[in-house]
N, C-alpha and C positions, 0 to 999 in steps of 0.2 A: 529175444535177440539179447545176447550176454555180452555186456562191457567188461573188458579184461581191467581198465583204470577208469572208474567213472571222472576223474578229473583230469583225463586227457581229451579236449575237445575234438585234436586231430583224429582220434581212433574210432571217437563215436561218429565223427565226419564221413571217415572213408569207409566203416559197417555200414553208414547208412545210404550212401552211394553205392556199393558194393548190393545191399539189399534192393535198391531201387533199379538197377542195372538187371540183376534176376528175374525180378517180376516181370520188367519189358520183354525179357528173352522167353519168358514161360509159355506163351500164346505160339510162337514162332516153333517151339518145342513140340508141341501138341499137333501142329501141322506136319511137321518133319515125320511124325510118329503115324499120323494118317497116310501120309504119301508113300512113306517105305511099305506100310501095309498093302496099298492098293499095288504097286510094285510086286510085291511078293507073288499076288494072285495073277498074276497075269500069264496067259501062255504062252509057253518059248518053244521056240523050234527044235528039231531033231538035233541033236548034237553028232557031228560027226567031227573027228580028229585032224586039224591042219597040220601041214608042213612047217607052220610058219615058227620063227624062233619065238620063244618067250616074250609077252609083253609086260613089263615092270611098270605099275602106276607109282608115280612118287608124289605121295601130297607134299601141301604149299606150307606155308608159315602159319603156325597155331595148328597146323592139320593133324589128322589120326586115320587109323584105317576104318574102325566103326566103333559106335556104342551099343553094347549088349545089355540086355535084361536077361540073368537066366540064358536059356538058349536063344532068346527072341533080339533080332537085331532092330534095334530102335531107329538107328541113322549111320548110312554110309556116307563116308567123303566122298566118294566115285559114285553117286548113287546110281544101283543097279547094273553098274557097267561091268562089274565081274560076271555077274549071273548072264546079263546079253552076250558078253563075248566069250564065255565058257560054252554055252549053249550053242554058238557060232563053230565051236571047234577049237578057239584059242585056247592056248596055256597062258592065263592071266595070272598074274599076283600083284597083290597091294599091302606089302610090309607097310611099319609103323617106325619112325624115328622120334627123336627128341622133337616134341613141339615148337620151343624156343631156345635155337641156337643157333649159331654162324655156319654159313654154307658147308665151311673144310670141317667141323667137327660132325654136322649132320652126314657129309659125304662118307665119314669112314665106317657110321652106323650102316650105311645102304649097302657098301662095300661088303660087309659081313651078309647081311640079309641076301643079297645077290647071288654071293657065292653057294648059299644053300641051296637058292632056287635053281642056279646050275647043277649043283651036285644031284637035287632030286630030280632035275629033268633029264639031264644027261647031256644039256646043251652047250656048244661052246661060246653063243653068243647071245645076246638079248636085246630086245628093243626096249629102251628108255623113254618113257612119256612123263614129262615133268610140268605139275601144274604150279605156276606162282614161284616161291622159294625152290620148290623141288626141282623145276629147273635149271636154278643154280647149283645146287648140291649136284646134279648129274655134270654139270660142266667141269665141277673139281675132278668128281670122279674119273671122268673120261680124260681131262686134259694130261699131254706127256708131262710125267714125272720128273722133278727139279727140285735141286736144293731148297728147303723152305725158306720164305723171305720174310722178313719183319713187316707188320703191319700196325694199325691202331688198336685193333682188335685181337692182334697175336701173331704167330704165324700163318703163312698160305704156300701152299703148293698143290700141283695137280697131282693125281695118284695114279696114273698112269695106265687106267683100266679099258682104253680104248680097243685093244685086240679084242676084249670079250663082248664090246657092243655093236650090233647091228647099224642101229640110228639111233640118233637122239631128237626128241620133238618137245620143244616147249609150250604152253599155253600161260598166255598171260605172265609170263616171265619177266621181272625189270632188270633187263640186261644194261639198262644204261641206269639204273637206279630209281627210288620212288621219290617224285620230288616233293611230297608229303613228309617222308622220311627224313627228307634233307634238312628238314625245319628244326628238326629235332634237337640240331647241333647250333640254331642259333638262339641268340639271346633273346630278341624280340622274334617270334617268330610270327611270319605273315598272315599265317591262318591258323592263330593261337586255338580258336575254338574246336576246329577240324581237328586238328592234331589232339588237344585234350579228350576230346569223343574218341578218337582212333585209340589212345593208349589206355581208356578207360575199359573200352570195348575188349582189348587184347588182355588186360589184366583179370577182367571177368572170366573170360573164356580159360585162361589160364588154370584160376580157382576152381573152376567148375568142372573142367577137364582130369586136373591133375591134383585138386586138393590143396594145394600150395602155390606159394608165391613165387615166381618167377622173374628171370631179370630181363622183362622185355623193352626196356629203353636199350638195353646192349643190341639184344636181336634185331630190334628196328635200324639201328646204327648200320647194321652188317647192310642193309639195304638201301642207305642212301647214296645219293648219286656221288657226293665227294668221295665215298669208300669204293663203291663200282668203276669210277672213272679213274680215279689215281690210284687204286690198289688191286682191286680185283680183276678188272679188265686187262690191266697190263702183265698181270702173275700168271693169270689162268690161260692160256693158249687152247687151240683148238686142234684136235687130231684131225690131218689132213686124210686119214682113212675112213674116216666117220662120217656119215650124211646126216647134213643139221636142217631141221624145218620149225619152224617159228609159225605159232596163231596167237591173234591179237583177237580182243572183245573189245564191243562198244556199242551200248543199247542203243544209241542214237536218239534216244528219247528219256527226260525224266521221267516217264511213266514206265519205265521198264527198270529204272533201277529200285532197289530194294531200300525199305526205310534206313537201315543199318547203315549203307552204302552213299546215300544222298549226300551227306555234307561233303563227304571226300570227292565224289564225283564233281560236285558244284566247284568246289576247290581247285581242284586238278585242272578244271577248263580255263580257271582263271588265270595260270599260272602261265607264264611265257611258252610257245613252244620250245623254243632255244633252250629254256631252263628245265625242259621235261615235262611241261604241261601238255594242254590241248585235247583232244579226244582221248577217251579213257573210257573203263569199265567199273570205274568207283574206286580203283587202286592203283592200276598201274597203265601208264598212256601206252596209246598205239606205238608212238613212235619207240618206248624203250622196249615193248613186247617182239618187237621188230628187229630190233638190233639197229635203229635207224635206217633200216630200209623199207622207206615207204611208198606204198603204191602212189601212182599221181595225183588221184582225189585228193590224198591227204596232204602232201606235201607243198611247201610253197616258200617264199625267201627265208623265212624262220627258221625252218627246218634246217638250211642248208648248212647251218653252222655243225650240225653231226655229224656231218662227212669223216671228218677225221676219228670217230668212234665207231663207225660201220664195219660189220665184216659181212662183205660182200658173198661169202662162201653159204652162207646161211639165205635157205630158200623159205620165200613167205607162201604159206599154204592158203593163208585166208583171213577175213576178219568175220567172226558172229557175231550176233546181234544178243549179246548177254552180257550179265555185267559177272563181275569176280568170282562171285558166290553160285550163280548160275550155271556158270560155264560146266562145272563139274556135277550138276544137278542137285547140291545141298537144298532141300525141299523148307527153306525157311520162309516161302511164300510161293503162291502160284501163279507161275509165269506163262503165258500163252504158250501153246506149243506151235504156232503157225509162226512164232518168231524165232523160236531157239527151242532144241531137245537135243540134250545131252548124249542120249542112246544113240539114235542114227550118227551124230557126231563121232562116236568113239566106234561105232561098228564099221562106220566108213573109214576111219582112220586106220584100224586095223588091217583094212583091205588093202587100204595106200599102201603100207609096208609091208604087208604079203606080196613076195616075189611071184607065186602062184597064182594071184589072183589075174583074170585076163581082161580086165579094163582100166583105161586110165582115168583117174579120179579127178574132180575139181571141187574145193569147198564151197558152199555156198553160205550166205550171214545165217540163215536157220540152222546150223548145224548139219544139215545133210547133204551128199555127194551128187555129182552129177556123174554119170558113167559113158565112157565111150569106148568102143573095142580097140585094143590097142594096134596102133597103127605101122609099128616095128617091135626090135627086139631092146631097144632102149626106151627107157619110162620117160613120160612126157614131163617137165619140169611145169609145176602147179603154181599159177600164178595167183594173186589176190584179186 
């Protein structure tokens, strides 16, 4: 390891920290390659073209489309989903935007990518499916346009793309902000160790994927509760003509939380529900992912304080038994498929969004969907 300034202890310390974290991630990368290779060998069903609008998968914070070595895909963000849904006949796309940026800037990047998709397919509208921050980006994209308003992170306004959006589904998106991200603004964070681990992890990911340092701390501030509640949700309104759906994650057991996320999972559980804590997927609380619209089993006196922030027009689809990384199938470890599998989840979600599908859908915690014959022309609202 080359040290640019042998007299600088700070530089040496940071390089050692990076090297240590990279070594810890190496076996996880080997697991990812193995899992991706196994997925590639799976037999896929016969492809039949669907009349459903194109489905656009929007990656989250620190996300990407795929990592390739020559023509070999080593790892995908939405692991196996494009191949599975494509084989089912759906027009499925997964563009890539900046890994670390605020939702407003990323939404403008998504706009350019989605316009190319509409031009390629001739589609008037698309379905947006956003994981984590991808859901916030989608909200900015869809929100009615208005004059830019100033925030601590720069100007913010909706982009007015709603007329070209058939639906918006968010998966573990921090609509009410992240309680852990909120502590980044505190002089003495209550969960300093977990916060330090989070920033270290994100910095390592930034350097491994982009090869350069990123302003990770600023990007994390855009996900804080202070920013989301005081600025983002006040400025970014919903389009009344677009259906909004939300999915949350909760592993329900520490045994199903990946080691990388375990410190964050435990820290968020310790935070009061009214402050954005409680049941979570390792990064996003269930209450935040559901925009405060909690099912009865999760709601208590503390959660009632979230009432003023709720968006009742959002429909909750269900809570899946997975942590934040497993929700999209990133193969950083092997989660038992009887607790959750991303492929049935996304396949069922596509059928749920498909107007031509002939069954009503109800999401289960393992990612599979229960199907019943449609009882009438109006779709039944899917509850948690």
